[in-house]
C-alpha positions as CSV (number, residue, x, y, z in Angstrom):
1,X,222.9,174.2,79.3
2,X,220.5,171.9,81.1
3,X,218.4,174.9,82.2
4,X,218.4,176.2,78.6
5,X,217.3,172.8,77.3
6,X,214.5,172.7,79.9
7,X,213.5,176.2,78.8
8,X,213.5,175.2,75.2
9,X,211.4,172.2,75.9
10,X,208.8,174.3,77.8
11,X,208.9,176.9,75.0
12,X,208.3,174.1,72.5
13,X,205.4,172.7,74.5
14,X,203.9,176.2,74.6
15,X,204.4,176.8,70.9
16,X,202.9,173.4,70.1
17,X,199.9,173.9,72.5
18,X,196.4,174.1,70.9
19,X,196.1,177.7,72.1
20,X,199.2,178.8,70.1
21,X,198.7,176.6,67.0
22,X,195.0,177.6,66.7
23,X,196.0,181.3,67.0
24,X,198.6,180.9,64.2
25,X,196.3,178.6,62.1
26,X,193.5,181.1,62.4
27,X,195.8,184.0,61.5
28,X,197.3,182.2,58.6
29,X,193.8,181.1,57.3
30,X,192.6,184.7,57.3
31,X,195.8,186.4,56.1
32,X,197.5,184.1,53.6
33,X,194.8,184.7,50.9
34,X,195.8,188.3,51.1
35,X,199.5,187.7,50.7
36,X,201.0,188.2,47.2
37,X,203.8,185.7,46.8
38,X,206.5,187.2,44.6
39,X,210.2,186.3,44.4
40,X,211.9,187.7,47.5
41,X,214.5,189.4,45.4
42,X,211.8,191.5,43.8
43,X,210.0,194.5,45.3
44,X,207.6,193.2,47.9
45,X,204.0,194.5,48.2
46,X,203.4,196.7,51.2
47,X,200.4,194.6,52.2
48,X,202.8,191.6,52.7
49,X,204.9,193.6,55.2
50,X,201.7,194.8,57.0
51,X,200.7,191.2,57.4
52,X,204.2,190.3,58.6
53,X,203.9,193.0,61.3
54,X,200.6,191.6,62.4
55,X,202.1,188.2,62.7
56,X,205.0,189.6,64.7
57,X,202.5,191.2,67.1
58,X,200.6,188.0,67.5
59,X,203.7,186.0,68.3
60,X,204.9,188.7,70.8
61,X,201.6,188.6,72.6
62,X,201.8,184.9,72.9
63,X,205.4,184.9,74.0
64,X,204.7,187.5,76.6
65,X,202.1,185.3,78.2
66,X,204.6,182.4,78.2
67,X,207.3,184.5,79.7
68,X,205.1,185.8,82.5
69,X,203.6,182.4,83.3
70,X,207.1,180.9,83.6
71,X,208.7,183.8,85.5
72,X,211.3,184.4,82.8
73,X,212.7,187.3,80.9
74,X,213.0,188.0,77.2
75,X,216.8,187.7,77.7
76,X,216.4,184.2,79.0
77,X,214.4,183.1,76.0
78,X,216.7,184.8,73.5
79,X,219.8,183.2,75.1
80,X,218.2,179.7,75.0
81,X,217.2,180.1,71.4
82,X,220.6,181.4,70.4
83,X,222.3,178.5,72.1
84,X,220.0,176.0,70.4
85,X,220.8,177.5,67.0
86,X,224.6,177.3,67.8
87,X,224.4,173.8,69.3
88,X,226.3,171.1,67.5
89,X,223.5,168.6,68.0
90,X,221.3,170.9,65.9
91,X,218.1,170.1,67.8
92,X,215.2,171.4,65.8
93,X,212.5,173.3,67.7
94,X,209.4,174.5,66.0
95,X,209.3,177.3,68.5
96,X,212.5,178.7,67.1
97,X,211.0,178.6,63.6
98,X,207.9,180.6,64.7
99,X,210.1,183.1,66.5
100,X,212.5,183.6,63.6
101,X,209.5,184.0,61.3
102,X,208.4,186.9,63.6
103,X,211.7,188.6,63.2
104,X,212.8,187.9,59.6
105,X,210.5,188.8,56.7
106,X,212.0,186.1,54.5
107,X,211.2,183.4,57.1
108,X,207.7,184.7,57.6
109,X,207.1,184.6,53.9
110,X,208.3,181.0,53.8
111,X,205.9,180.1,56.7
112,X,203.1,181.9,55.0
113,X,203.8,180.1,51.7
114,X,203.8,176.7,53.5
115,X,200.4,177.5,55.0
116,X,199.1,178.6,51.7
117,X,200.3,175.4,49.9
118,X,198.6,173.3,52.6
119,X,195.4,175.3,52.3
120,X,195.1,174.9,48.5
121,X,196.4,171.4,48.3
122,X,194.0,169.1,46.5
123,X,194.7,165.3,46.6
124,X,194.6,163.4,43.4
125,X,194.1,159.7,42.8
126,X,197.7,158.9,43.8
127,X,197.6,160.9,47.1
128,X,194.0,160.7,48.3
129,X,193.5,158.7,51.5
130,X,191.1,155.9,51.2
131,X,190.3,154.6,54.8
132,X,188.5,151.5,53.5
133,X,191.5,150.4,51.4
134,X,193.9,151.2,54.3
135,X,191.6,149.0,56.5
136,X,191.7,146.2,54.1
137,X,195.5,146.3,53.8
138,X,195.8,146.3,57.6
139,X,193.5,143.4,57.8
140,X,195.6,141.5,55.2
141,X,198.8,142.2,57.0
142,X,197.2,140.9,60.3
143,X,196.1,137.8,58.6
144,X,199.6,137.2,57.2
145,X,201.2,137.6,60.5
146,X,198.8,135.1,62.1
147,X,199.6,132.5,59.4
């Protein structure tokens, strides 16, 4: 189990690396505007499935690089991911989410929808970040701690 945990940690590091996250971010930025978000229990547009297949190919290419660089096999990675999903500690690895999204259409659509929501999000008066106000609050807190 220790070897699988180490493998998952390496996999997580790889999937959280700028190289991977930029590739996914670029892909989602280009493709999610083309996705038609319809309820999953309804007929799905063919274009959505084509985008899902492109995502799958992207993740597979990235995963192949990782497997080769680490001297692993696909079987090693699958076994570690399966064990993590079955583990009672229920450790959460983003890498598993990306991998599952590359194999399950529904998971991909959720990931695409999450990216879409982040891309179109517009802060309002309640959620907009004001660095000057935050700095003033931090300064007040510092002054209160000194007193």
